[in-house]
N, C-alpha and C positions, 0 to 999 in steps of 0.2 A: 499318526494322523487321526483327527477326530472326525469320523464319517458324518456325524450330525451337523458339522459346521460346513459341509460341502453343499454347493448349489446343485440344482437338478441337472444342469449341464455337466458339472463335474462327475456326478453319479453315472451319467451316460458314458462319459469318456473313460473313466477309471475302472468301472465295474461291468456295465452292461455290454459295451462294445467288445472288450476282451473276452467275455464269456461267449458271445456269439461267434467270434472268430475262432476260439478254441474248439467250438462244436463243429467246425468245418465249413462255415459259411465264408464265401469269398467277399471280403469287405468292398472290393472294387466293383464287382458286377452283380452282387446279390443283396447288398445292404444299402439303404438310403436313410439318412438322418434328417430330421426336421423337414418333413415333406408337407408342404402346403398344397392340399388337393382341391380346395375351393378358393374363390377370390374374395369372398366377403360380400354380403348383400349390399346393394346400392341403397343408401338411405337418403331420401329426398326431403329437404327442408326448405320450403319456399322455392326459390330459384336456384338454391345451392344443393349440393349433394356431398355425401361422404361414403366411405366404405365401412361396413361392419367387420367384425373379426373373422378372418379366414380360419378354416378348420385345418389343423396341423398335427400330423402324427409324428411322434418322437423317432420311431424306427418303422420302416416297412421292409420286409424280407421277401425276396423274389426267387422263383424257380429260374426264370429268365426274364429279360426286359418285358414289362407290361403284363406279366403273369404273377400276380401277388399271392403269397402264401400266408403271411403272418403280419400282425401289427403289434408293436410294443409301446406301451405308455409308461413313461418314467416319472417318478416323484423323488423329491429329496428324502433323506433318511429320517427326517422328522415325521414322515408319514409311514403308515403300515405298508406291508408288501402288496396288498390288494387295493390300495387307495385309488389307483388309476384304472381299475378294471371296468367300471361302468362307462367311463369316457372311452376307453379302448374298444369296448363292445359296440358303442355307438359308431365309432369310426369304422370298425370291421364290417358292420352291417352296410354302411354306405359303400365301402370299398370292395364288397363281395369277398371278404377274406374269412377263411374258416378257423384260423388259429390265432388266439389272442393272448397276450402276455401283459402283466403288470409287474413292475419292479421298483424297489427302493434302494437297490444296491446290495441287499442281503441275500437275495434269491429271486425267484420268479413265481408268480401265481399264473398258472396255465389254464386257459379256458378253451375247451374243444367244442366247436359249434357243429362238428360233423356227426356226432352221435356214434362214432366208430370206436371211441375209447371206453375204458371201463368206468371212468369218472368224468363228470363234466368239468370240474375244476380240481387241479392238483397243485400242491406246492412243490417246487423244484429248487434244489441248491444251484448255485451259480455254475457249477461244473456239470450239471445235468441237463443243460439246454439241448433240445432235440437237434439232431443233424439234419442237413437239407434233404437227404434221400428219404429219411423217415417221414418227414412232413409231406414230401411229394407223393410217396406211396399212399399215405393216408388221404391226401387230396384226391388222388385218382380213384381210390376206393369210394370216397364220398360222392364223386361225380359219375361213378359207374363207367369208367374209361378203361377198356382193355388195352393190350399192347399196341394194336393197330390204331386205335383211337388216339392214343397218346402221341403218335407221330403227327397226326393232324393238329393236335393242340400245340405241339412244340414247333410248328412251322413259324419262322420269325415274322414279325411285322415289317412293313416297308419302312426304310429309314433313308431319307434323302441327304443325311449328313448335316442338316441345318440345326439339329437339336430339337426339332419339333416332335412332340410325342402326343399321343391321344390324351384327352382329359380323362379323369377317373371314370366317368360314366360312359364315355365312348369305349374305353377298354373293357368295361363291364359288358356292354352290349356286344362288342366284337367277340369276347371270350365265350359268352353265353351262346352266341350263334355258332361258333366253331364247335363247341361241345355238343350242341344239338345235332349238327351235321355229322360229327364223329360218331354219335350214337345211332345214326341212321334215320333221324327225323327228317321227313321230306316236305313238311309245310311249316314254315317258321315266320313268326310275326314280331317285329320290333316297333315299339311305340316311343317316339322321341319328339319332344316339343319343337315347334318351328324355331330355327335359329340355333339349334344345338349340334349341328354338323352331321346330319343324316347321310349326306353324300360322301363325306370323308370316312364315316364309319363304314358305309357300304364298300368304299374302295378298299379299305384294309381287310374286310372280310373276303372280298373277291380276290385280292392280291395273295392272301395267305392260302386260300383254297386252290388258286391257279398255280402258284409257285410250288406248292406241295403236290401238285398233279392229282389232287382229290377230285377237282373239277377242271376239265380241259377246255370245254367250250361253254361260254357264258353269254347270256342275253340280259341286258339292262334296259328296262322299259320305263319311259317317263311320258308325261302327258303334255309337255310344252317344248316347243323347239328350242327356246332359250335355255331350258333346263338341260337338254341333251348337249347343246353346244357348250354351256358353262361346265358341265361335267367332263366333257371331252378335253377341253382346253385347260382345265384347272386340276381338280382332284385326280382324274383318271389319266393325266398326261404320262405318268411313268409306264403305262402299258405300251406306249410308242407304236411301233409298226404292227404289233399283234392286234391292234384295235381298229375298228371301222364303224362308221355311222351308216345305217341303212337309209338310203334316200333314193328318190325317183323310182321306188318300187323295183329296184334291181338288187340281185343277190349274188354275192361272191363268197363261196364256201371255204376260201383259203385262210380266213382270219379265225381268231380264237375268242376275242372279246367284241361283242356287237352291242352298239347303242342304237336305240330306236324309239321313235314316237309310237304310242299305241296306234295312232291313226295311220302310220306309214306301213303297218303290217296287217291291217284289218280293213274290213269294209263289208257292205251288204252284198256286193256282187262277187261271185266266185273268183273272177279274174283279178279282183283287188286283194284277195287273200294271199299276199306275198309270202306270208310265213309258211304256207304249204309248199313253197319251193324247197324248204328244209325238210329233211326226214323227221318224223316225230321224235326220234331218239337222238337228234343232232346235238341238242344242248343238254349239258349235265346240270346246269344251274340257270334259273331265271330269277332275276331280282326286279321287283315291281315297286317303283317309287310312287309315293302318294297313292298307295294301294286302296285307300278308302274310296277313291273316285271311280266306282263302278266295277272294279275287277272282282269284288266279292259278291256281286249280284249274279244269281244263277243264269239269268237271261241276258247278261251283258255281252256286247260284242268283244270286249276285252277279255272276258272270261273264256271265250272260245279259244283264244291264243293259249291260255293256261291249260285248258283241257287237251289241246292238241299236243302240247309238250308236257303231258302229265307224268311222264317217267322221270323228268328232271326234278331236282330240289327247287322249291319255290320259296323265296324269302320276300315278305312284304314289309315295306317301310311306310310309316305314316305318323303324323302328329295327332291325328284324330281318327281312330278306328270307328268305322260306321256300324252302328247296331240298330237296325229297325226290323220290323217283321218281314221286310222284303230283302234286305241287304244285311249281311253279317260278315265282317272281317274275321271275327273270332270263329264263326262256324266254319269258314273255309281254312284259315291258317292255324286255328287252335289258339289257346291262351298265349299272350305275349311272353316270349322268353325273357324280355327285359322291358321295363317302362321307365322313362325319365320325363317327368311331367313339367309343364310350364311353371307350376308352383315351386317345384324343387329347383328348377333352373334360376328363378328369381331369388330364392332363398340362398342359393350357392353363390350368387353374384355373376353368373354367366349370362343371364338374360335381364333385360331392362324392366324395371317396375314402371307403373304408369298411374297417372291421375285421370280422373273422369270428370268432364264438365257436361252436365246435362241441361239443355235449354228446351223448355216446353212452351208451345204457342197456344194461344186461346182457342183457335179453331180446331187444333188437334185434340185438346182435352175436353172442351165444352161442346164441340161439334158445331156444324153450320148447316142451316136449312135455307134453301133458296126461296126467295119470294115467289108467289104464284105466277106462273107464266114466264119466268125468267129464262132467257136464252144465253148461251155462252158466247165467247169471243168469235166462234165459227158459225154462229146462228143456230146451234143445236138447242132444242128445248131441254132444260135440265130437269131430270127426274125429281119429283118432290119427295124427298126423304132427308134424314139427318146424315150428313157426311162427317166422319171423324178421322182420327189418325190413320186407321186402316185404309182409308180411301185416298189419302194424300199422295199425289204423284203417280197414282195408278188409275183410279177411276175419276179423280178430280185433281186438276192442276190449278192452284192458286198462285198466280204469278207474283203476288206480293209476298207470299211465303218463300218462294225461291229467292227473291231479292233479299229477304230478311236473313235467310240462312247464309247467303253469300256475304251479307254485311257483318254478321257475327264472326264468320271465318276471317274476314278482313280485319275486323277489330282485334281479334286474337293475335293475328300475325303482326299487326302494327305494334301491339303492346308487348310482344315478345321478340320475335325475329322474323322480319318479312321474307327472309330467304330460307327458312327451315322447310325441308322437303315435306310436302303435305299430300295425302291421298284422300280424295273425297269420293266415298262410295254412294252411288245413286241407284235408283230402282231399275233404270233401263237406259238404253242409248239416248233416247230423246231427253230424258231427265238430265243425263250427263252433259248433253249439249246445251240445254238451258242453263245449267249451273255454270258451265264454262263462260257463256255470254255474260251472265250476271257478274261473275268474278272479274272478267275483263273490264266491264264498265265501271266497277268499283276500284280498279287499280290501274288507271290510265297511265300514270307516270312509270310504273313498273313495266307495263306492256310496251310503252314507247322505248324504254331502255332495251327490251328484248321481247319480241312478239311471242316467244315461247315461255314466258313467265307462267301462263296458264295454258295447259293443253288437255284436250279430250283424248284419252288413251283407251279406245274400245276396239273390239275385234272386227268392226266393220270398216275401219278407216285406216288406210295404209300410213299416212303421214304421222298420225298420232302413235300408232304402233312402232313406227320407226324411232320415236323418241324415248321408248321405254328403256333402252340401254343407257341413254344419257341420264334419265331420271334416277336410275339405280346406281349410277357411277358417282361415288362420293366426290370425285374431282371435277365433275361437271356441275356448273351452277344452275343451268336451265335444263329441262323445265323445273319450276319450283312446285307448282300445284298441278296434280294429275287428277282429272275428273274421270271416273270410270264406273263400270257397273260390275261385271263378273270377271273381267279379264285379269285383274290384279289381286284376286282373292287368295291365290295360292301360287307358290313357287317363285314369287318375285322377291329377290334378295335385296330389299331396300334398307341397307345398313344404316343410313343416316335419316330415315324417315322419323320425324319428331312429332308430327300431328296426323292423326287419323280421324276423319270426319265421317260419322255415320248418319246419312240421310237416306237410308235404305231399310226396307222392311226385312228383318232377319229373324227367322223362326227356327232355323236349323242350328243346333249347337255345333255341328261340324263346321259349317260355314263361318259361324261366329268366331270359333277358335282360329280358323285360318286367317280371317281378316285381322284379328288382334295380333296374330303372328307377324304381320307385315311390319310391326314396330318394335318387336321384342329384341332385336339384335342390338348389342352394345358395340360402339365403335369409338374407342378412346381417342384415336388420332383426330377425330372430328368432334370431340366433346359430346358424343351421343351416349348418355348414361340412362336416360329415362325418356318417356314420351307422354303425350296427352291424347286422350280420346274426347272428341267433341261430338256429343250424341244429340240428335234432333228427333229421333224416332223411337226412343226408349228401348233401343236394342240392348243397352247395358243392363236391363233388368234380367238378362240371361246370366249375369254374374251370380244371381241368387240360386240358380239351378244347381242341384247337387252334382250334375255331370260336368260342371265347370270347375277346373282345378287351378285357376289363376289366382292372383292375389292383388287386386286393385287397391288403391289407397282410399279414394273418396269419390263421391259424386257431388259436384258443386252446381247449384241451380241459381244463376243470376236473375235478379228481378229486372223490371223495366228500367232502362237507362244505366244499368250496372255493367261493368266490364265483364267480358266473357272469361277473363283470366282469373283463376282462383286467387283470393287475397293472400298475400305473403307477409310474413313478419319481416320487418326491415332487417337487412344483413347486420350482424353484430360484429365486425371488423370487416218350322219343320220342313225347309225344302232343301234337299241335297242338290248341289250343283250337278247337272247332268254330264254324262260323258262327252268328250270332245267330239265335234262334228267332223267326220272324215272328209267332208267337202269344204270345210273352212279353209281359207287361204293359208298356206305355209304351215298347216297343221295346228293352227290356233283353235281353241274351243270356240264354239259359237256363243254369243251372248244369249242368255236364256230368256230374256224379256225384250223382244224387238218393240219398236214403237207401236202404240195402239193405233188402230185406224181412226181417221177423223170423219168418216162418213156420217151423215145425219142420222142414219138408222143403226149405225154400228155393225152392219153386216160384215161377217168375216172375223169378228173379234169383239172384245168388250168395248163399250163406249167409254171415251175419256172426255170429260168436259174441261175446257180451259176458260178460267174466269180471271179477268184482269182488273176488276174494279172493287174488290173486297179487301178491306184493311185487315192485316194480321199483326198481332202484338204478342210480346213476351208475357207469360204469366209469372207473377212473383210467387215463389215457393221457398220453403226453408231448405237449408242445405241438408242433403242426405249423404251418409257415409257408408262405405263398405269396409269391413274389418279385415284383419290379416288372414282370416280363414276363408276370405272370398265371399262371405255371406253379407246380405244387407243388414245394416244396423237399424233396427226399427225404433229402438229407444232413443232418447235424447243423447247428444254428445256428452253431457255431464254423466248420465247414467253409464254410458259405455266406458268413459274414462274411469269412473269409480270401480267398475267391475275389473278393468285391466289392472288398476293399482292394487286392488285387493288380492290379486293373484301373486303379487310380489311382496306385499307387506300385510302381516296379519292384523296389525293395529297401528294406531297413531304412534304409540311408544316404539313399536318396531321400526317404523319409518324414521322417527327422530333419531333413534340409535344408529341406524344405517347411514343416515345423512351426516350425522356428527362424526362417525368413524371413517367416512370415505375420504381418502387422500385428495381426490378431486371429485367435486359434485357432478362434473360433466359426465363421469362414468355412469352415475345413476340416471341422469337425464337421457343419455344415449341408450341405456338398457331399456328404459320404459318406451323410448321411441321404437326400438326394435320389436317390442311387444305390442305395438299398435297404437300407443298414445299419440294423438295428433296435436303436437304442441302448438303449431302455428294457429290452427283453427280454434283450439281451446283458448289460447291466449286472447285471440281477437274477440271471441264470444264473451268471455268473462270480463275483460277490460272494458269492452263497450258498455256492458251493463253496470259495472262498478265505477267507471271513470278513473281507474287507477292503473298504473303500470306495475304489473306483478312479475316476480321471477318464479321459476318452476317450483320452488319450495312452497311459496304461498298458494300457488295454483293447486298443488296436491293437498295441502292442509285444508284449503277451503272447499274444493270440489269433492275430495274423497272422504274427508273427516269432519266437514262442517265447521271448521275453525274460521273466525273472522280474520280476513287477510290484511296485511300491511303492504303498502306500496314499497317499491325499492327506495324511493326517496325518504319515506318515513323510517325505514330501517336504518338508512344511512344517518339520518338526523339523530336517532336514538343513540347511535355509537358516539356521535360528537358530543351529545349531552353528558355522557359518562366521563368525558375528559380522558378517554382511553389513550390518546396520543401523547399524554404528558410524559410518559416514560421514554419516549423517543426524542432524539434531537437531530438537527441538521438535515442531511440528505435522507436519512431513514424515515424521519417524520414526514418530509415532503412527499416521499414515494408512497407511503401508506395513505396519506390524505388524498393523493392523486388516485390511488386505487379505489378508495371509497367513492370518490366522485365518478370514476368510470363505472363502478357497480351501479350507482344511482341512474346513470345514463343508459347503460347497455346490458347489465346483468352479471351474474356470477361467473359465467363461462369465460368471459374475457379476462378477468383479473387472475384466473388460474393459469393463464398462458404467459410464460415468462417473456415471450416476444413482445408483449405489450410495452416493455421498457424501451423498445425502439421507437415508440410513438410519442407525440406531445401529450402531456407536458413533461414527460420523464426525460426525453433526450435534451431538454433545456437544462435539466438538473445535472446530468452527466451521462457518460457512456454506460451502456448496460452492464459491462463488466465492473466498472467503478461502483455502480449502485449496488450490485450484489456484494461486492467486497465490503461496502460500508456496513452491511448487516453482519459481516463475519463469514461470508461464503454462501454457496448455494443452499446448503442444508439449513442455515440460519434464516436465509431469505424465505425459503418454503415454509418454515415454522412460523415466521411472522405473518405470512399470508394466511396460513391455517388459523392462527390465533385471531386474525381479523374476521375470518369467517365465523369463528365461534362467537365473536361479539355481535356479528350481524344476526345470527340465528339463536342467540342465547335466550 
């Protein structure tokens, strides 16, 4: 057998797997092959989307299910023994794995990340692969786990028999937490982006600690009734009769798992402090969901609960740890034992990417000064000063502005999908009600179909709150649009929300991340892969803040009369939200901004002027983009594209060589898209200026390397002038001429897809199989297409 003629998969099957098995590893329970541990980033192109490449390890070795010890990257025998090491190390870092191997079938290169070995990297023969017990002992030494701690770590995960298992980052978070508990750490912080399964992660942690009897009585605290009920009925359901929800301020000490609102066990009056019915040492573990919301503040009422149960282990869960001079999650819990960011979630394909459409109004940017002696709609004299964006909907209500915001929202929905779930974030309850009215008046047909098409869902109104479950239920069509203030900023699992509207002053990075998190969930069953943010108050400028770790794609600023929907290329086939109010009905947090008083002198609060006769219009501005690193691109789109392409290609010659060698040009196009090149926007800008339809090849040559571009039609005509098709006859010539016409119409990507033979004019020539046979088979057909591409770009 010639080993160098074997494929990578053959090397795995014939050499690597037998070596692992010979070393004592159980192939059935301890070894997995070809493990895809991410889903591949969602790449949005216009209204279409695709998936990037998932990360896949050739082998992962386990001590037991969900407890990974080693990763192996294989290469065919034409490569050196260490050719896969850097890739394997990248995987190992993500998977939290200490032992890394690379192999080409001749042996192994072993990299020890623990620092417990004599050498960092060692070459091993095939029969020298380490045994499971050896790596487990070294793992425990690395993690500083004694014999008792190992029992905690080895407690199994919950398995419902359905085959569901934690995602790689969830098992990282669970294992890191278990290790911290096993080592005696009593304050633990987990930071996981909204939509990444914090509650499921918490369940597995609690289950393992409870089943292993390391923690016998456990309190799970959340800040929303709906969160407690969702947790009880979904992720925590396996606890069954051992679990109870604390309600009506009554305590039964016969249970082991307690779920509670913060508000249900705390209050300003001593008799409301239900938690004191428990002895201070009653709970062994307290898990605090959304722990950024006040529990880290020294003077918080919620903090009193934690202080009372100070002997218990405290685990804080949050997407947004709060760090200010007054409140610090890290000061209380310590540095996070594990962090999984929004940016990483989008990169892995577990969270939805998003577009940003920013609409600026003249009165917001240029300001408005009232004429001398002007009174508002309620007869109040308007203070003589310049009002700008900071005043809108707080100190000044321009009714025309509210109507214009509602119009732009309506225009967007009409142009995309009128029934996509939409959350409109307003400044306060009064603003949310005005927005509801404006949207109702602009959508009379939809409202006649169902009066719940638009609903105000705020903490002060029972009917609106009652519709929250229907809004977040993917199977319920109504409500479609939810106008809110603070009620839906956190903890609302709106899986199918495709549009988030920001007409709210947001200065807190914590609150901003929470709001963005309402749309980041992916729901493939309902075709929810990405979402749009419609921003009217420049809240998305927070993307440029170093504290933001997301990855928006662009900001589009439409001018007067332009659609709020970003143009698509045609298809080619400082204020933290306060703690919940104990007196709020049903445990809901109070809205933090009640309506302003309307008294003529404004006594009892700030004055708010309501003006109904001032025109507001959209200001025309250029498109601004945000790059893949989440930072504002201040240079032009061309400069940004040039910089991105220069990262991939050192020179024009380098690009031409790579383009010519590529079996499919689509691979280069998608690679650049994944690096941040905005093909649709770039195409629109350049084609509009030049009046030519260009393909990606000419866009790159022109924008990045200053070459004069040819249109697709000009390239096609050049091929015809060379009489290139003379060497072909019959069906083969007809097919190639048809492919050339398709290139001129739609571009290079289509003609590389063999499925194009199912379309006209090809199906009029013959069936796809017959046409391929006319070339002499698939290989000959692919070669003919590649030769045609060489002629196009020669």
